[in-house]
LORO-939709 format. One line per field, with one value per residue (C-alpha): residue in three letters; z, x, y. Coordinates in steps of 0.25 Angstrom, whole numbers, plus 2048, in hexadecimal, padded with zeros to 3 digits. Each point is the difference from the previous one (the first is absolute). Layout:
<sites>
rest: [ala	...]
up: [Z	...]
east: [X	...]
north: [Y	...]
</sites>
This chain:
<sites>
rest: [met	arg	phe	leu	ala	asp	phe	ser	phe	asp	gln	ile	ser	phe	trp	leu	gly	phe	leu	ala	ala	ser	leu	val	trp	trp	ile	phe	met	arg	ser	arg	arg	his	leu	pro	gly	ile	lys	lys	tyr	val	gln	leu	lys	leu	glu	gln	ala	arg	glu	arg	asn	arg	ala	gly	val	ser	ala	tyr	phe	arg	gln	glu	ala	leu	arg	arg	ala	gln	arg	gln	his	ile	ala	arg	gly	leu	phe	pro	leu	glu	glu	ile	leu	ile	pro	pro	arg	leu	phe	ile	pro	pro	ser	tyr	ile	glu	pro	gln	ala	glu	asn	gln	pro	glu	gly	leu	ala	ala	gln	ile	val	pro	tyr	leu	pro	asp	trp	pro	glu	phe	leu	ala	pro	phe	his	tyr	pro	ser	leu	thr	pro	ala	gln	ala	leu	glu	his	gly	ile	arg	leu	ala	ile	val	ala	pro	pro	gly	gly	gly	lys	ser	val	ala	leu	ala	asp	leu	ala	leu	his	leu	ala	arg	lys	asp	thr	gln	val	ala	asn	leu	asp	arg	arg	phe	pro	ile	tyr	leu	his	ala	his	glu	ile	ser	trp	ala	val	asp	pro	lys	glu	ala	phe	thr	ser	leu	val	lys	ala	ala	ala	arg	gln	val	pro	ala	phe	val	ala	asn	arg	val	ser	his	phe	leu	his	glu	val	phe	thr	glu	gly	arg	ala	val	leu	leu	ile	asp	gly	leu	asp	glu	leu	pro	ser	thr	ala	ala	glu	asn	ala	ser	arg	ala	leu	gly	gln	trp	cys	leu	thr	phe	pro	gln	leu	phe	ile	ala	val	thr	ala	asn	pro	asp	glu	leu	asp	gly	leu	val	ser	leu	glu	phe	phe	pro	leu	ala	val	ala	pro	trp	thr	tyr	glu	glu	arg	arg	ile	phe	ala	met	gln	trp	gln	glu	arg	trp	ile	ser	arg	ile	leu	pro	glu	val	asn	lys	arg	leu	gly	ile	ser	gly	val	asp	pro	asp	leu	leu	ala	his	trp	ile	leu	asp	arg	thr	ser	asp	thr	pro	leu	glu	trp	thr	leu	lys	val	trp	ala	ala	thr	ala	gly	asp	met	ile	gly	pro	gly	tyr	gln	asn	ala	met	asp	ala	phe	ile	leu	arg	thr	ala	his	pro	lys	leu	pro	arg	gln	ala	leu	ala	arg	leu	ala	tyr	gln	phe	phe	gln	ser	glu	ser	pro	thr	leu	pro	phe	ser	gln	leu	glu	ser	ile	leu	gly	lys	leu	lys	ile	thr	ile	ser	ala	gly	thr	glu	asp	glu	phe	ala	pro	val	ser	thr	ala	lys	pro	ala	lys	lys	lys	lys	gln	lys	thr	thr	arg	val	ser	ser	gly	gly	met	ala	leu	asp	gln	ser	ile	gln	asn	gly	leu	phe	ala	glu	phe	pro	gly	glu	gln	ile	ala	phe	ile	his	pro	val	ile	ala	gly	tyr	leu	ala	gly	glu	ala	glu	asp	gln	glu	phe	glu	leu	trp	ile	lys	glu	ser	ser	ala	trp	pro	val	gln	gln	ser	leu	leu	ala	phe	gln	ala	ala	arg	asp	leu	pro	leu	his	tyr	ile	thr	arg	thr	leu	gln	asp	pro	pro	thr	pro	leu	his	val	his	leu	leu	arg	leu	ala	arg	trp	leu	lys	phe	thr	arg	pro	asn	ala	ser	trp	arg	ala	pro	ala	met	arg	lys	leu	leu	asn	ser	leu	tyr	asp	asp	ser	leu	pro	phe	ser	ile	arg	ala	lys	cys	leu	cys	ala	ile	leu	gln	ser	ser	asp	pro	ser	leu	pro	thr	leu	ile	lys	gln	leu	leu	thr	ala	pro	ser	ala	val	leu	arg	gln	leu	val	ile	leu	gly	ala	gly	val	leu	gly	asp	ser	ser	leu	leu	ser	pro	val	leu	asp	arg	tyr	ala	asp	gln	glu	glu	gly	val	arg	ile	ala	ala	cys	leu	ala	val	ser	ala	ile	gly	gly	lys	met	ala	ala	asp	thr	leu	met	glu	thr	leu	leu	his	gly	asp	asp	ala	leu	arg	gln	ala	ala	ala	glu	met	leu	ala	ala	ala	pro	gly	gly	his	asp	ile	leu	arg	asp	ala	val	asn	ser	thr	asp	leu	leu	thr	arg	arg	ala	ala	ile	leu	gly	leu	thr	tyr	val	asn	glu	asp	trp	val	lys	val	met	leu	glu	lys	ile	ala	ile	glu	asp	gly	gln	trp	val	val	arg	asn	ala	ala	gly	gln	val	leu	glu	met	gln	arg	gly	glu	asn	his	leu	ala	pro	arg	pro	leu	gln	pro	pro	ser	glu	ser	pro	trp	leu	ile	thr	tyr	ala	ser	gln	gln	gly	gln	gly	ile	ser	pro	gly	thr	glu	ala	asp	asp	leu	leu	leu	his	ala	val	gly	ser	gly	ser	pro	asp	glu	lys	val	arg	ala	leu	gln	tyr	leu	arg	thr	lys	pro	ser	pro	glu	val	ala	gln	ala	val	thr	asp	leu	leu	lys	thr	ser	asp	pro	arg	val	arg	glu	ala	ala	ala	tyr	ala	leu	trp	gln	ile	his	ser	ala	ser	ala	ser	arg	gln]
up: [C10	801	7F6	80A	809	7F8	7FC	804	7FE	7FC	803	7F9	7F3	801	802	7F5	7F7	804	7FE	7F3	7FB	805	7F9	7F3	801	804	7F4	7F7	805	7FE	7F2	7FB	7FA	7F8	7FA	7F4	7FD	802	7F8	7F4	802	7FF	7F4	7F9	802	7FA	7F5	7FE	800	7F5	7F8	801	7FB	7F5	7FC	7FA	7F8	7FB	7FC	7F6	7FA	7FF	7F9	7F7	7FC	7FD	7F7	7F9	7FE	7F8	7F6	7FE	7F2	7F2	7FF	80D	7FA	7FD	80C	80E	800	808	7F6	7F5	809	7FD	80E	7FE	804	802	7FC	80B	7FE	801	80B	7F8	7FF	80D	80B	80B	809	801	7F9	7FA	7F7	7F2	7F3	7F4	7F8	808	7FE	7F1	7FB	801	808	7F7	808	7F4	7F6	809	7F3	800	80E	7FF	7F8	80A	80D	806	80F	803	80C	801	803	80E	802	7FA	80B	80C	805	7FF	7F3	7F8	7F4	7F1	7F7	7F2	7F2	7F2	7FD	800	808	80B	80B	804	800	809	80A	7FF	804	80C	804	7FF	809	80A	801	802	80A	7F8	7FC	806	806	80F	802	7F4	804	80C	7F6	7F7	7F3	7FC	7F1	7F8	7F1	7FE	7F8	80D	807	7FD	7FF	805	801	80F	805	80C	7F7	7F9	80D	801	7F2	804	80C	7F7	7F6	80C	806	7F3	803	80D	804	803	80F	802	7F5	80A	808	7F4	802	80E	7FD	7F5	808	80B	7F8	7F7	80C	806	7F3	800	7F2	7F2	7F6	7F2	7F5	7F2	7F3	805	7F3	7F8	805	7F7	805	808	807	803	807	808	804	804	809	807	802	806	80A	804	801	809	808	801	800	804	7F4	7F5	7F2	7F3	7F3	7F1	7F9	7F2	7FF	7F7	809	80F	803	80F	804	7FF	80A	809	800	7F9	7FA	7F2	7FD	7F3	7FD	7FA	7F1	7FD	7FB	7F4	80A	808	7F3	7FD	80E	7FF	7F2	806	80C	7F7	7F6	80B	806	7F2	7FC	80D	802	7F4	7F4	805	803	7F3	7F9	807	7FE	7F2	7FA	7FE	804	7FF	7FA	806	80B	800	7F1	802	80D	7F8	7F5	808	80A	7FB	806	800	80D	801	80C	809	7FA	7F1	803	807	7F4	7F6	808	802	7F1	7FC	809	7FD	7F1	7FC	7FE	7F2	800	809	804	80D	7F9	7FA	80E	805	7F5	803	80F	7FC	7F7	80B	80B	7F9	7FD	7F2	7FD	804	7F3	801	7FD	80C	809	7FA	803	80E	802	7FA	80A	80B	7FA	7FC	80E	806	80A	802	804	7FB	804	7FA	7FC	7F8	7F8	7FF	7FA	7F6	7FB	7FF	7F6	7F8	7FF	806	800	808	803	80F	805	7F7	809	805	7F2	800	80E	7FF	806	80E	80B	80A	80C	7FC	805	80C	7FB	801	802	7F4	802	7F3	7F7	7F3	7F5	7F4	7F5	804	80E	7FE	7F7	80A	80B	7F8	7FD	80E	804	7F4	806	7F6	80A	80F	809	80D	80A	7FC	7F2	7FB	7F5	7FB	7F5	806	7FD	7FC	7F4	7FA	802	7F9	7F5	7FD	802	7F4	7F7	802	7F4	805	7F8	80B	80B	802	806	80C	802	80C	7FC	80F	804	801	802	7FB	7F8	7F8	7FE	7FB	7F6	7FB	7FF	7F7	7F8	7FE	7FC	7F5	7FC	801	800	80E	804	80D	7F8	7F7	80C	808	7F4	7FC	80E	808	80A	80F	80A	803	7F2	805	7F3	7F7	809	801	7F1	800	807	7F4	7F6	803	7FB	7F3	7F2	7FB	7F5	80A	7FC	80E	804	7F9	806	80E	7FF	7FB	80C	80A	7FA	801	80F	801	7FA	809	80B	807	804	80D	7FE	804	7F6	7F5	805	7FF	7F1	7FD	807	7F7	7F4	804	803	7F1	7FB	7F4	7F9	7FE	80F	801	7F5	807	80D	7F9	7FA	80E	807	7FB	803	805	80D	80B	806	7F3	7FE	80E	7FD	7F3	806	80A	7F4	7FA	80C	800	7F2	803	7F1	800	7F4	809	80A	7F8	7FF	80E	804	7F9	80A	80B	7FC	801	808	808	80C	7FF	7F1	804	80B	7F7	7F6	80B	803	7F2	7FD	80B	7FB	7F2	805	7FA	802	7FB	809	80C	7FD	7FF	80D	806	7FA	804	80F	7FF	7F8	7FF	808	80E	7FB	7F5	809	809	7F5	7FB	80D	802	7F3	803	80D	7F8	7F4	7FE	806	805	80E	7FE	7F9	80C	809	7F9	7FF	80F	801	7F5	803	7FA	80B	7F6	7FB	80E	804	7F4	802	80E	7FC	7F5	80B	807	7F7	802	80D	803	80C	7FA	7FD	80E	805	7F5	804	80F	7FD	7F7	809	80B	7F8	7F3	800	7FA	808	7F4	7FD	80F	801	7F3	806	80D	7F9	7F7	80D	807	7F5	7FE	80F	802	7FC	7F1	7FC	7F2	806	7FF	80C	803	800	80D	803	7FC	80F	803	7F4	805	7F3	7FF	80F	7FD	7F3	807	80B	7F6	7FA	80E	800	808	7FC	809	802	7F6	7F6	7F1	7FF	7F1	7FF	806	7F7	7F4	805	802	7F1	7FB	809	808	7FD	7F6	80C	806	7F2	7FF	80E	7FE	7F3	808	807	7F5	7F6	809	7FF	7F1	7FF	7F4	809	804	7F2	7FA	80B	7FD	7F1	801	806	7F4	7FA	80C	7FD	80B	7FA	80D	803	7F1	802	80D	7FA	7F4	80A	808	7F4	7FB	80D	800	7F2	802	80B	7FC	806	7F6	7F4	7F4]
east: [B0E	7F1	7FF	808	7F4	7F7	80C	7FD	808	7F9	809	7F8	800	80F	804	7F7	806	80E	7FD	7FA	80B	80B	7F8	800	80F	803	7F8	807	80E	7FD	7FB	80A	808	7F4	7FD	808	7F9	7F2	804	804	7F4	7F7	808	7FF	7F1	7FF	808	7F7	7F4	806	804	7F2	7FB	80A	7FE	7F2	805	80D	7F8	7F8	80D	805	7F4	800	80F	7FC	7F5	808	80C	7F9	7FC	80D	803	7FB	7F7	7F9	7F3	804	808	804	80F	805	7FB	80A	80A	80F	806	807	80E	808	80F	809	80C	80E	80A	808	7F4	7FA	80A	7F8	808	80F	803	7F2	7FF	7FD	7FF	807	7F4	800	80F	800	7F2	7FE	7F5	7F6	7F3	7FA	804	7FD	7FE	80F	800	7F5	807	80B	7F8	805	7FE	7F2	7F6	7F1	7FA	7FD	80E	805	7F8	806	809	7F6	805	7F7	7FD	7FE	7FD	805	7FF	7FD	7F1	7F9	80C	7F7	802	7F1	800	80C	7F9	7F3	809	805	7F2	7FB	80B	7FE	7F1	802	80B	809	80C	80A	806	7FE	7FF	7F6	7F6	7FB	7FE	7F4	7FE	7FA	7FF	7FC	802	806	7F3	7F8	808	800	80E	7FE	80B	7FE	805	7F7	7F4	806	7FF	7F2	7FE	807	7F7	7F4	805	802	7F3	7F9	806	7F8	7F2	7F9	7FF	80F	804	800	80B	809	808	803	803	80A	807	802	804	809	807	802	805	7F5	7FB	807	7FB	7FF	7FE	7FE	800	80A	808	7F4	800	805	80B	7F8	7F7	80C	808	7F4	7FF	80E	7FE	7F4	808	80C	7F6	7FB	80E	804	7F3	800	80F	7FC	7F6	804	7FD	800	7FC	801	809	805	80F	803	7F8	802	7FE	800	801	80F	801	7F7	80A	7F7	807	7FD	7FF	7FD	7F6	807	7FB	7FA	80A	7FD	7FC	7F6	7F9	7FE	7FA	7F7	7FB	7FD	7F9	7F8	7FC	7FC	7F6	7FC	7FC	7F9	7F9	7FF	7FE	7F4	7F9	804	7FB	7F3	7FE	805	801	80F	809	80D	80D	80B	806	80C	803	7FF	809	80B	7FE	803	809	80E	80C	7FB	801	7F2	7FB	7F6	7F5	805	800	7F3	7F9	806	7FC	7F2	7FE	806	7F7	7F4	802	7FF	80F	802	810	80B	804	7FE	7F8	7F7	7FE	7FC	7F6	7FA	7FF	7F9	7F6	7FD	7FE	7FA	7F2	7FD	7F9	80D	807	810	801	7F7	809	80C	7F9	7FE	80E	806	7F8	807	80D	7FD	7FA	80D	7F7	7FF	7F1	7F5	7F1	7F6	7F8	80B	802	7F1	800	80B	7F8	7F4	806	804	7F1	802	7F2	7FD	7F2	7FD	800	80A	80C	7FF	802	80E	804	80D	800	805	803	806	7F8	7FA	805	7FA	7F4	802	7F4	7FE	7FE	7F9	7F7	808	7F6	807	806	80E	7FE	7FA	80C	80A	7F9	800	80F	803	7F9	808	80D	805	7FE	801	7F8	804	7F9	7FA	7FC	80E	803	80E	804	803	80F	808	806	7F3	7FC	80D	7FE	7F2	804	80A	7F5	7F9	7FF	809	80C	805	800	80F	7FD	7FB	80C	809	80D	805	7F3	800	7F1	7FC	7F4	80A	80A	7F7	7FA	80E	804	7F4	801	80F	7FC	7F7	80D	7FA	80A	802	809	803	807	807	806	804	807	807	804	80C	7FB	7FF	809	7F5	7FB	7F2	7F9	807	7FC	7F2	7FF	807	7F4	7F7	809	7F9	7F2	806	801	80E	800	7FC	808	805	803	80E	805	7FC	806	80D	800	7FE	80B	80A	7FD	801	80F	803	80A	7FF	7F1	7FD	7FD	7F2	7FD	806	7F7	7F4	803	803	7F3	7F8	807	7FB	7F2	7FF	7FC	80A	802	80F	802	807	809	804	802	809	809	802	803	80E	802	80E	7FA	7FE	7F5	7F9	801	7FA	7F5	7FD	800	7F6	7F8	800	7F9	7F6	7FD	7FF	802	805	809	809	803	80C	807	7FD	806	80D	801	802	80F	801	80B	7F8	7F8	7F5	7FD	801	7F6	7F7	800	7FC	7F4	7FC	800	7F6	7F8	800	7FB	7FD	806	80E	800	7FC	80B	80A	7FC	802	80D	805	7FC	808	80C	801	809	7FB	7F9	7F9	7FC	7F9	7F9	7FB	7FB	7F9	7F9	7FC	7FA	7F5	7FF	7F5	807	80C	7FD	802	80D	805	7FB	809	80B	801	804	80B	80E	805	803	7FD	7F3	7FB	804	7F9	7F4	7FE	802	7F5	7F7	800	7F5	7F7	7F8	7FA	801	808	80B	801	801	80A	809	7FF	806	80B	804	803	804	807	80F	804	801	7FD	7F3	7FC	802	7F8	7F5	800	800	7F4	7F9	803	7FB	7F3	7FD	803	7F8	7FE	80D	7FA	7F5	804	801	7FD	80B	806	800	80E	803	7FE	808	80D	808	7FB	804	80E	801	7FC	80A	80B	7FC	801	7F0	7F5	7F1	7F5	7F4	7F5	809	800	810	7FE	80E	807	7F9	804	80E	800	7FB	80B	80C	7FC	804	7F8	7F9	7FD	7FB	7F6	7FB	7FF	7F8	7F5	7FD	802	7F7	7F4	804	7FD	807	808	80C	7FF	7FC	80D	808	7FA	801	80F	802	7FB	80E	808	809	7FA	7F4	7F9	7FF	7FC	7F4	7FC	801	7F7	7F6	800	7FF	7F4	7F8	805	7FB	7F3	7FD	7F8	80B	80A	7F7	801]
north: [48E	7FF	7F5	7F7	801	7F8	7F6	7F1	7F4	7F3	7F4	7F6	808	803	7F1	7FB	80A	7FD	7F1	802	809	7F6	7F4	808	803	7F2	7FA	80B	7FC	7F1	801	80B	7F5	7FB	80E	7FF	7F3	806	80C	7F6	7F8	80D	804	7F3	800	80E	7FB	7F4	809	809	7F4	7FB	80D	801	7F1	803	80C	7F9	7F4	809	805	7F2	7FB	80C	7FE	7F1	804	80B	7F8	7F5	80B	806	7FB	802	7F4	803	7FD	7F1	7FB	804	804	7F4	7F6	805	807	7FE	804	80D	802	80D	801	804	80A	7F9	804	809	809	7FD	7FD	7F9	7F7	7FC	7F3	800	7F3	803	7F7	801	805	80D	802	7FD	805	810	804	807	804	808	7F4	7F4	7F7	7FF	7FA	7F5	7F5	7FF	7FD	80E	801	803	801	7FF	80E	7FC	7FC	80D	807	7F8	80B	80B	807	809	7F8	805	7F5	804	7F9	805	802	7F3	7F9	7FB	80B	800	7F1	800	80A	7F7	7F4	807	805	7F1	7FB	80B	7FE	7F1	802	7F7	808	7F7	80D	800	80F	802	7F6	808	80C	801	807	80D	7FE	80C	805	80E	804	7FE	80B	80F	804	80E	80A	800	7F3	801	800	7F4	7F8	804	7FA	7F4	7FE	802	7F6	7F6	802	7FB	7F3	7FE	800	80D	7FD	800	80A	80C	7F9	7FE	80D	7FD	7F2	803	80A	7F6	7F4	809	806	7F2	7FA	7F5	802	800	80B	7FA	80A	7FB	809	80A	7FD	804	80F	80B	809	80A	7F6	7F7	80C	803	7F1	800	80C	7F9	7F4	808	806	7F2	7FB	80B	7FF	7F1	7FB	7F2	7FE	7F6	805	7F9	807	7FD	80A	804	7FC	80C	80A	7FD	80F	803	7F1	801	80B	7F8	7F4	7F6	7F4	7FE	7F1	7FA	7F6	7F3	7FE	7F3	7F6	7F6	7F5	80A	804	7F1	7FE	80C	7FB	7F2	806	809	7F5	7F7	80A	804	7F2	7FD	80D	809	7F7	7F9	80D	806	7F3	801	80F	802	7F2	801	7F4	808	7FC	7F7	808	7F7	803	80E	800	7F9	80A	80C	7FA	805	806	80F	807	805	808	7F9	809	7FD	7F1	800	807	7F7	7F3	806	803	7F3	7F8	808	7FE	80F	803	805	7FF	7FC	80E	808	80A	7F5	7FB	80E	802	7F3	805	80D	7FA	7F5	80B	80C	802	7FB	80E	807	803	7FF	80F	803	7F8	807	80D	7FD	7FB	80C	809	7F9	803	80E	803	7F9	7F9	7F1	801	809	802	7F6	80C	806	7F3	7FF	80E	7FC	7F4	808	80A	7F3	7FC	7F2	7F9	7F4	7FA	7FF	7F2	7FA	801	7F1	7FC	805	7FB	7F7	7F2	801	7F6	80A	805	80D	80D	807	808	80F	809	809	80E	803	7F8	7FD	800	806	7F7	804	7FD	7F3	7FC	805	7F8	7F3	803	802	7F2	7FA	804	80B	80B	801	808	808	808	80D	7F9	802	7F6	7FB	7F7	7F2	802	80C	7F8	7FE	80F	804	7F6	805	80F	7FE	7FD	80D	80A	80B	805	809	7F6	802	80E	7F9	7F7	803	7FA	7FF	7F8	7F1	7FF	7F3	805	809	7F6	7F6	80A	804	7F1	7FC	80D	7FC	7F2	806	807	80E	80C	803	80C	7F9	7F4	80A	808	7F3	7FA	80D	805	7F9	7F7	805	7F9	7F6	7FF	803	804	7F6	7F5	805	800	7F2	7FA	803	7F8	7F3	806	806	7F9	7FC	80B	80C	80C	802	7F2	7FE	80E	7FC	7F2	807	80A	7F4	7F8	80C	801	7F1	801	80D	7FB	80D	7FD	7F8	7F2	801	80B	7F8	7F4	808	804	7F1	7FC	80B	7FA	7F2	804	806	7F2	802	7F3	802	800	7F2	804	80D	7F9	7F5	80B	808	7F3	801	80F	804	806	7F7	809	800	7F1	7FE	809	7FA	7F2	804	806	7F2	7FA	80B	7FE	7F1	7FB	7F2	803	808	7F4	7FB	80E	803	7F2	804	80C	7F5	801	80F	806	809	7FA	809	7FC	7F1	802	808	7F5	7F6	809	802	7F1	7FE	80C	7FA	7F2	7F3	7F2	804	80C	7F7	7F6	80B	805	7F2	7FE	80E	7FD	7F3	805	80F	809	805	80D	7F8	7F5	80A	807	7F3	7FC	80D	7FF	7F1	805	807	7F7	7F5	7F3	807	7FD	7F1	803	808	7F5	7F6	809	802	7F2	801	7FB	80D	80B	80C	7F9	7FE	80E	807	7F7	805	80F	7FD	7FB	80E	803	7F4	803	7F2	7F7	7F5	80A	804	7F1	7FD	80C	7FD	7F2	805	80B	7F5	7F4	804	7FD	80D	80C	80A	7F8	800	80F	803	7F8	807	80D	7FD	7FB	80C	809	7F8	800	80F	80C	803	807	804	808	80F	808	80F	809	804	80F	806	803	7F1	7FA	7FA	802	80E	803	7FA	808	80D	7FE	7FE	80D	807	802	7FB	7FC	806	7F8	804	806	7FC	800	804	807	7F4	7F6	808	801	7F1	7FE	809	7FC	7F3	7F1	7F8	7FA	80D	806	7F4	802	80F	7FE	7F8	80E	809	7F9	805	80E	804	80E	805	800	7F2	7FC	806	7F9	7F3	802	802	7F2	7FA	802	7FA	7F4	7F8	7F7	7FE	80F	803	7F6	806	80E	7FC	7F9	80D	809	7F8	803	80F	802	7FA	80A	80C	809	7FC	7FC	809]
</sites>
């Protein structure tokens, strides 16, 4: 107790401390109600500080996306993309394949025309439901943009990058996100997905200045986690099988690590690989219609005349030929891909086209962009090396070495003599790690600048397009090239090589086996072969057997409607002069399903001589045939077709009126017709016109519908106007939605309870889904197929294949669509 002897009590200190503590406590109690606001304010300031930090880095990515996107086309050396762009659209699956919401409104085209994402040429003439790439991403799906080689995948992705970079996507939840825009050849798709992310960071870091490059890894991890970026990867469709599988594994790891990340990639419709299991939605790029090809040719001519011709005349003394004459010469009804059409228009306006065919246009492009000292056989040897190596890129040094062995000789300082005329902004200069002084190196350098090759980090070189690589590789002198063929592979370089070898009527074992063997359930190899028909001569030895086999499948009533439609589309793509006669013969077939299909084929062909026999089908007993006839009339076009659509809107039956209104909504001058029809005294005409206005998203439509919904004297018309208004004001019902986890799916929970089972959170419920496919109602089978198509196992593939024989046409079509995705995945591809 001795310590108490020294104890003293200072009253002043005590009371000062007491008062201070009381004051602090009083202030705390008085301000407690403001603490949440203070906390929120501090968090807001911290978030604003982070945003300011990010804004600088994200601005660099936006700028780089703008720069890159303007060069993502074959004529990048002439014009920025936007100056000749035809705005891309993506076809959307119908409700019988992708059930979204109850009572989802849907046009007649989606009900009558089969959905063919791997043969989109069949859909384009009928104004099939479609969205912009940005609209397709609205609900956060993982997007795989698919199309045949040269079909516009890269341009569609570039269009999305442009809108994201400028914050003008017209989709609210996208404008706050910025693009990370990369090419697959910039990323090392290592076996270890973690290493692939490191490679992605390195690729992204090249797009920003050096002083912020060290922050890119942390920055990407942060914005990917928060879902503030959209990762765009071009060129995924150009990867061969092994690299594509590695890329899918890396993407899977990123999807798992960053579930909020928006991703859009380009993909091969015949080789989706692991994208299927990652629940990517494959949406097909809409091919150009006749009108869009005309607009593109006009845009090209306009810029060519104002920019290119004066420079050509100044440098070379060539005034050029009349581009109007050439445009009319090549503007026919052929369904060229954007690549094919661009090369034709370019060759026609440049005056170096030696014939009307696609191969002539490619020859002109190669001559125009290759160094003149590079002989054609040297280019073929280079292209064949890519094919033989099964690689889309090769080191510059390896290609230089090949040219060195061919003894290419070029004088130094002559490169500029062979530079093409260009009005586009030059590409960003890259630091050269080596000095290229050899003749082969100089020839390659000039060919890169001219646009025949593209250069990627690490001095990796690729042909500007895999179709051109395959075309040249087919000219290499190697009699044993088929030893390198992988028949299961849909790699574009290989497919292009085979296509142009087949066009030369060379004996190919692949063709022989395909024509001899019975077709697979999806007719995969036969349809792959059929894509080559349009390149062949009429007297090619394999052409007639292939056409017969396709016709046999067209007649086969046991096949799903969509597979028969693909066979018909392949026949129509063959450019055979006897096609109009064949269509006329089949229009009177006893099978209503075949008549409906062939009438749609007449619309795809677009031959005016078919208009009269198609009109005869307006009196068909089957409603589906009559509607198909109306759609085909619109697709064939012309004054007589326009008059027929107007007459149908005024005097047809209810379904035909609606079909005519839908077609007029997308036809030139159709809006004025619908505007007048809304004021018709005929009840059915007014209602059909209102339903047609569903697809016209303009302000005057909303004003008119608001007035009708209140003032029209007929309830059925007011109701139709109200429904259309509600749909146009609401969220985009066409945009695909991510699949719900099985444990959260209402229909599957109900089905499980009926079977006396439950679904635990986080479980896949594969057995229950297979049970639903085998024993459920038609609606339950279709919904189960939505999940099972993402599980490409042999058991699932067999269960889905069995559904191709079911009697319910809706289930058969959903099964065919699911099986297409399953087959394209590496796990089930043979």
